[in-house]
Structure formats: structure tokens, C-alpha cells
C-alpha positions in Angstrom: 98.2 126.8 72.7 100.0 125.8 75.9 101.7 122.4 76.4 102.4 120.3 79.5 104.1 117.1 80.5 102.6 115.1 83.3 104.3 112.1 84.9 102.2 109.5 86.7 103.4 106.6 88.8 100.8 103.8 88.9 101.2 100.9 91.3 102.2 97.6 89.7 102.7 94.1 90.8 106.3 92.7 90.9 105.5 89.2 89.4 105.7 88.6 85.6 102.5 89.4 83.6 100.8 87.5 80.8 98.8 88.9 78.0 95.4 90.1 79.2 96.6 90.7 82.8 95.9 94.0 84.6 99.2 95.9 84.9 97.6 98.8 86.8 94.1 99.9 87.7 92.7 103.4 87.0 95.3 106.0 88.2 94.4 109.7 88.3 95.8 112.2 85.9 95.5 115.9 87.0 95.0 117.7 83.8 96.1 121.4 83.3 92.7 122.1 81.8 89.3 120.4 81.6 90.1 119.1 78.0 93.5 118.2 76.7 94.8 116.6 73.5 97.2 113.7 74.2 100.2 114.4 71.9 102.5 111.6 73.1 103.2 109.0 75.7 106.5 107.6 76.9 107.0 105.2 79.8 110.1 103.8 81.5 110.7 101.0 83.9 113.4 102.2 86.2 114.1 98.8 87.7 114.5 96.6 84.7 117.5 95.9 82.5 116.1 95.6 79.0 117.0 92.6 76.8 117.3 92.6 73.1 114.3 90.3 72.8 111.9 92.5 74.8 108.5 92.5 73.2 106.5 94.0 76.0 103.4 95.9 75.1 100.8 97.5 77.4 97.4 98.7 76.3 96.4 102.0 78.0 92.8 102.8 78.6 91.9 106.5 79.3 88.7 107.0 81.3 86.7 110.1 82.4 85.6 108.3 85.7 87.0 105.8 88.1 83.9 103.8 89.0 85.5 100.3 88.8 88.8 98.6 88.6 89.7 96.5 85.5 90.4 93.6 87.9 93.0 92.3 90.3 96.6 93.3 89.5 98.5 90.6 87.6 95.3 88.6 86.9 93.0 88.6 83.8 91.1 91.8 83.3 87.5 90.9 84.3 85.6 94.2 84.5 82.0 93.9 83.5 80.7 95.7 80.5 78.4 97.8 82.7 81.4 98.8 84.9 83.6 99.5 81.9 80.9 101.8 80.5 80.5 103.6 83.8 84.2 104.5 83.7 83.4 106.3 80.4 86.2 105.4 77.9 88.0 108.4 76.4 90.4 106.5 74.2 93.3 104.1 74.0 96.9 103.7 73.0 99.7 101.1 73.3 103.1 101.3 75.0 105.6 99.1 73.2 109.2 98.3 74.1 111.5 98.9 71.2 115.0 97.7 72.2 116.8 99.3 69.3 115.0 102.7 69.7 116.7 103.7 73.0 117.1 100.8 75.4 120.6 100.0 74.2 121.7 103.5 75.4 120.9 103.1 79.1 121.7 99.9 80.9 119.2 100.1 83.8 116.1 101.7 82.2 113.6 100.1 79.9 111.6 102.4 77.7 108.1 101.9 76.2 106.9 104.2 73.5 103.3 105.2 73.0 101.6 104.7 69.6 98.2 104.4 68.1 96.4 101.2 69.1 95.5 100.4 65.4 99.0 100.7 64.0 102.4 99.1 64.7 105.0 101.3 66.3 107.0 103.1 63.6 104.2 102.8 61.0 103.0 106.0 59.3 100.7 107.9 61.7 101.6 105.6 64.6 102.2 108.6 66.8 98.8 110.2 66.0 97.1 109.1 69.1 93.7 110.7 68.4 92.8 110.9 72.1 91.2 113.9 73.9 91.4 113.6 77.7 88.5 115.2 79.6 88.2 115.6 83.3 85.3 114.2 85.3 82.9 116.6 86.9 82.5 114.1 89.7 86.0 115.1 91.0 85.0 118.7 91.7 86.8 121.1 89.3 86.6 118.7 86.4 90.4 118.4 85.7 90.9 114.7 86.7 90.7 111.7 84.4 92.2 108.2 84.7 94.4 105.7 82.9 94.6 102.0 83.4 96.9 99.4 81.7 96.6 95.8 80.5 99.4 93.6 79.3 99.0 93.3 75.5 102.0 91.2 74.6 105.2 90.0 76.1 105.7 89.7 79.9 106.4 92.8 81.9 108.2 92.1 85.1 108.8 95.0 87.5 111.3 95.0 90.4 109.4 97.3 92.6 105.7 98.4 92.8 106.7 102.0 91.9 109.1 101.3 89.0 106.7 102.2 86.1 106.7 105.9 85.2 104.4 107.2 82.4 105.0 110.7 80.9 102.0 112.2 79.1 102.6 115.1 76.7 99.5 117.3 76.4 98.3 120.3 74.5 95.5 122.4 76.0 
């Protein structure tokens, strides 16, 4: 089975976020195959200096379609149930900042690590994401799906609109 790493660069707002705010709206992921198993997610904020008290956590929502945004960037996610369902949810995971895990090693990069939505980072099976990404047939070939993010905890604050990079590790 082949593997691939894909990096996406969603557009974010540069003001501080509160829990429940839209961090980024659906951003396309070009998959190497129509169906891929999500093995891992790592993100980094290339413009922030991490602090020892960072508790930032972002919930990721993977969708088959991009029919509607979750809401306005840096405002409460207010997508209707009908629009949420039209996006066709594929699965979720969380990105959580763990200062002791790696942030102390690099002064100018803050890392967020992907883990299962139902478990705390570091818990048994926390890295078992249980998400299969599937491309939309609306996009032609069927190898495109989408990811959006909502602030779960803490207060992310990006220096520039392009500072968040998310690396997806896939098996296909």
C-alpha cells in the first residue's frame, strides 16, 4: 500500500480566536486516490513563538463536498444543519498544542499534533484517527475533499493569513 504526505495551507485570520470561532473554512485536499486512510495530522504555525502555557486546540472537520462555509473567519461557526449535511462529513480529529512535545526545540514554530476527537492527546489510541477521506465526484475526477477548522480551546493567534500549515499523512 502506498503512502503520501500532503501539505495544505488554509487562509486564517490574524486576530485572536475564541472557542467556537471558525479558524478556516473548507480548504481543498487533492488526494492521491479516490479513497485514502488518514494516518496522521501535524500542523505548524510558522509565525508564532510558542509559550509554555499554550493550550490551543483546533477541531478539524473533513468533508466530501464544499457546498457551504462554516461561517465567517474568526466568528462563531454558524453553518445550518442542512448546509453542514450538504458538505457530507467524512470524519473529525483535533489538533492540540503540546509545548513539551516539540515546541521547546524550535523558537519560532508552534506545533499542533493530530489526535482522535474522543481522546486526549497522549492517551491510548489517541493517534488512531479512524477517518477515511473520499473525494467528491462533483469535482470531476473524484480525488478532492475538504477540511475546515474551528477553535476548540485556547486562543490561536496567527501573525499572517498564510502561517498555518497542515501536513496530512495518508495511506491509499
